[in-house]
N, C-alpha and C positions, 0 to 999 in steps of 0.2 A: 333136839336140834343140834346139840354139840356132837352127839354120836353120828348124826347124819353128815355133818361137815367133815368129820374125820374120815368117814367112809368115802366121801367124794375126793378128798385129798389123796387118800391112798390109791384110789382108782386112777387119778391123773398121773401120779408118780409112776405107777405100773405102766401106764400107756407111754410115758416118755422113755422108760427103760426099753420097752419093746421097739419103739421107733429108732432109738440109737442102735439097737442091735441089728435092725434091718438095714440101716445106712452102712454100718460096718460091713455087713455081708455083701452089700452091693459094691462097695469100694474094693473089697477083696476080689469080687468076681471080675471087675474091670481091670484090676491089676494083673490077674491071671490071664485075661484075654490079651492085654498088651504084651505081656511076656511071651505069650504063645505066638503073637505076630512077629516080635523081634526074633524069636527062635526060628520061625519060618523064613524070615528075610536072611538071617545068617546062614541057614541051610542052603538057600538059593544062591547066595553070593560066595559061599565057601569054596566052590571049585575055582572061581576067579581069583580069590585071595590065595589059594594054594598055588595057583599058576604064577601069581605075581610075587609071592613071598615064600621064603624058606627059612628054616630054623637051623643054624649051624650048631656044631658041637659046643661052641662057646656059649651058646644061649642068646647071643645078640641077633636082632632081626635085621636082615639086609635084603635089598631088592636083587633077586637073582637075575633080573633082566638087565641090570646096569652094565655088567661086563659084556653081556651078549650084544646088547644094542650099541654099546660103544665100539665093539669090533665091527658090527655090521654097518653102522651109520657114520662112523668117523674114520677108523683105521682103514677099512676096506676102500671107501671112496678116495681117501688120501693116498693110499698106495696106488690105486688106479691112476690118479692124477699125476703122481710122481713118475710112474712108469710111462705115461703118455707123453708128458712134457720133456722128459729126459731121454726117452728111448724111441718114441714114435713121431712126435711133432716135427714137421719139416721146418728148416730154416727159411726165414723170409727176409729179403733185403729191401731197404728203404732208400728211395731216391727223392731228395728234397730240392725244391726250387722256390725262389722268392722273386716277386715282380710287383710292379705297381702301374697304374694308369696315370699318365701324365699328359699335359697339353702345353702348348706354347704360352697360352694366357695364364694358366695356373702357375707355371714356372716363373714367369715374369712377376706376377702378383706376389708370389711367395718370397721372391728375392727382395722385393721392395717393402714387404710387410703390409701390403694393402688389404689382404684378406683378413688379417687379424685386426687391423685398425678400423676397417669399415664393418667388420662382422659379417662378411660375405661367406656363405657356405661354399665349400669346395665340391664341385660336381663329381670329382674323381672318386669320392667315397661311395656315392650311389652307384657309379659304374663298377666299382670294385665289388660291391655286394652282388650286383647283377652277374659279374663274371664268376663269382663263387657259386652262385646258383646254377650257372651254365655248366661248370665243372662237375656238379653233382647231379646233373639232369640226364635224362634218357637220350637226349639228342647227341651229346658228346660220346656216349657209349656206342650208339649206332655208327657214328663217324669213325670211331676207333676200330670198331669191328670191320668196317670196310677197308681200313688202312692196314691194320696189323693183326687182326683176328685175336682179340683179347680172350675170347672163349677158350681157345687152345692154350693160351698162356696161363690162364687161371685153372685149367683142368689138366695139368701135366701129370703123367703117371708117377713121376718121382715124388710128387707131393703126397702127404698123408691123406687118408680118406676123409678125415674130419675138416681139414683145412681147404682142400681143393674144391673147385666148383664142378658141378655136374653139367657137362656141356649140352645135355639134352633138355635142360630146364628152360623156362620161358625167359623172355627179355625182362619181364618184371622181376624175376628172381635174380637175373644178372645185375639189374640196377641195385637191388638190395645188397647183393654181394659186393658190388663196386663201392657202396657206401662204407662197408666194413674195411675194405682194402685201401681206401683213400682217406686222407684227413686234410681238408681245405677250409681255410677260414681267413677273415680279414682282420688285420691288426690295426686298430684305430690310432694307436700311439705312434706308429711309424708310417701308416698309410700304405702298407704293403699287403699283398696276398701271399699266404704261405700254403704250399701244396706239398704233401708227402704221400708217396705212392708205394705200396708194398707189392712185391712179387716173389716168386719162388727161386728166381735166378737173378744174378746181377744184371745180365744183359736185358732181361725182360723189364726190370724196374727202370733201367735207363731208357730203353726204347719207348715205353709207355709215357714216361715223364717228358721226353722230347716231343712226342706227338701231342700230348696235352698242351705243352707250351706253344707248339705251332698252331694248334686250333684256337687257343686263347688269343694269340696275336692276330690271327685272321679275323676273329670275332670283333676285337677292338678296332681294327682297321675298317671293317665293314660298318660298324656302328658309327664311327667317326665320319666315314665317307657319306653315309646316308644322312646324318645330321647336317653336314655341310651342304650336301646336294639339296636337301629340303629347303634350307634357308635361302640358298641362291635361286632355286627354282621359283620360290614365292616372289622374290624380288624381280625376277625376269618376267613373271606373269603380270606384275603390276606395271612394268615398263611397257609390255605389249598393249595393255589396256590404255595407258596414257598416250602411246603412239597412235593408236586407233582413234582416240578422242581428238588428238591434234589434227589428224588427217581429215576427220569429219568436219572440224571447224574450218579448216582451210578450204575444203570443198564447198561448204555453205557460203563462205565469203566470195568465192569465185562465182558461184551460181547467182548470188545477189548482184554482183557487178555486171554479169552478163545480162541479167534480167533488166536492170535499170539503165544499163549503158553508161554508167558513171564509175570511174575508178575511185574517186574520193568525193562523195557528195558534200562534205563539209567545206572543201576547198571551192567547189562550185557555188555553194551558198555564200561563202565569203566574197567571192568575185561578184556574185549578183548583188549582194548588199553594198559593195563598194560602188558598183555601177548605179544602183539606186541613189546612193548618197551624192554621186556626181550629178545625176540628172536632177535631183532636188536642188542642188546648188545652181544649176543652169536655170531651173524653173524659178527660183527665187530672184535671180538676176533679171530674167525676162519680165517677171511681175513688177519688179522695181522700175525697170525701164519703161514699162507700159504706164505705170502711174505717173512717172515723170513726163512722158510725152503727152499723156492725156490732158495735161494742163494747157499745153500750147496748141495742140492739134484737135481737129474735130473728130467726132466718133467714126466717121466713114473714111478717115484718112488711110491711105495705103500703108503707111508705117504702122499704124495701130492694128490694121487688119493682119499684117504679117506677124506682129507680136502676139495677137490673139491666137492665130494658128499655131505659132511656136509653143505658146503656153499649153494649148489643148493637146498638141502632140506629146509634149513632155509629160503631162498628167496621164495620158493614156499609156505611155511607155512605163512610167513609174508604177501604175496600177497593175499592168501586166507582169512586171518583174516581181512585185509584192505577192501577186497571186501564185506565181511559180514557187515562191518560198513558203507561204503559209496557208494556201488554200488550193482547191482543185479548179483551175481555170480552163477555159477552152483554148488550150495551147497545144503545141506539138508534143510536149512532155506528157508521159502517161501518168506520172505520180508527182506529187509535190515534194519538194526537197525536205520538208520537215519530217514526213513519214519515212522517206528514204534514209535520212540521217539517223532516225530512231532505229530502223532495222539494221543499218550499217553499224551503229554503236553496239547493238546487242550481239551481232556477229563478231565484232571486234573484241568485245569483252569475253565471249566464249573462247575465242582464239587465244587471248591472253591467258585465261585460266588454263587452257589446255597446254600452252607452252610452259607455264610455271609448273603444272603438275608433271609434265614430261621431264622437266629439269629435276624436279624433286625425286621422281622415281629413278632417274639415272644416278643421282647421288646416293639414293638408298641402295641401289644395286652395287655400286662401288663399295659402299660401307659393308654390305653383306658379304661381298667377296673377301674383303680384308678381314672381317670378323671370322669368317669361315676358316681362313688360313691361321688366324690366331688361336682358334678353338680346336685345331686339329689334334686329335688324341693319338697316343702311341703307347705301346707296351714297353716300359722301362724295366729290364731284367737286372736284378741285383745279384741273385745267386742262380746260376744256370744248372740244369740237371747234370749230375756227374755219376760216374760208375761207382757204386758202393763197394766196399771191401769186406766188411764184416756184417753178418746178419744181426739185426736189431730185434727181431721177433722170431719166436715167441719169448716173452720174459719168463723163463722157465721157473726160476725160484719163486718169483712173485706170484705167478699163476698157480703153482703147486700149493703155496701157502694159502692162496685165496680159496682154493678148493677145500683144503683142510679146515680153514676158518668157517666157511659156509656150512660144511658138514657138521662141525662141532656146534655151531649155532643152532642148526636144525635139531641135533640130538639133545642139546640143552633145553630147547623149547619143548620138545616132546617129553623130556624128563619132568619138567615142571607140570605139564598137563597131566601126565600119569600120576605124579605124586599128589596133585590136587584131587584127582578122582579117587585115589586110594584113601586119602584122609577123610573123605565123605562117605566111605563105605561102612 
């Protein structure tokens, strides 16, 4: 048994040794395959590395493309920029103007401090922003083209080919070019509109600025006139409606009087009621006298017969007059006074309302006219367009340095990208 155990142990040890040997062989095989793959990758990338790198005599490794790319992407564009801005770029003159939109109301309120005290917003700021948008719009370009032909001014042969405008381009291109040649904005701190216009000659810059100022002033006057006209026209329409209503009320009153044949039914009713009161008084006296005579005289006495007839006549007359006022009797009048008075009062109330409404609209029209005069806007010019003496554009040194800085930035960014790619090879 002992011999058998030793034999089994020796067999297991031999098996472990063979297994370890096989694992070592497999690891060596994988290492050889990995090295083979690395060598293959290096052989594939070696042309790229040789193109990017070189080994100088000193033994240090430097990027051969650094000097070349610096010349191509930095020095060459910078040299072109310097040559263009100092040798080719045409001078451009700037004409500046400053103006604001003012009104009689805003001036008075500003002088008294009411706008600040009450927190009322000044409408001139909104109008100024609208004016700036107009100066930057296609409409003013079309109007300038009709007046002074700005296409020809911006496409002069004396201007350099990069700065001038191609006169054969579309109106949309002209609008875009106009945005580059003009600088207009609204200063909220001073409440003024600042406009700067560039051109290739002094005279063109002055003429364009003068025309822009003229068109801006015409626009402000047109907007002011339209606003005042709209407010006054609305008030005038209301006056016309009130006047027509008053005429209709007067016509209804006249037709009612013609129909009833009474100028003032209330006065007729008052007269009728006074007559009824008088007849009732006479009736009372007659009845009292009859009672007094009835004591001494017989029933068939002529005096009593006369009193009876008088009393009956008074009662009939009183009933007739009361019927004229409160009911529909069989009398010559076609309508009772109570209904006539009601219709008359309705017509009179309508007439009174029409008169009051007419008076109110007349007062509103007067206020609208006064307010329209107060709110009249005008263009207050603080700095008028003037003839420039020296060209302000192009900014040669700043523009050339900008070109160099942009080129250097692009070159540096490309250098970082290439260096990152090289480090991962």
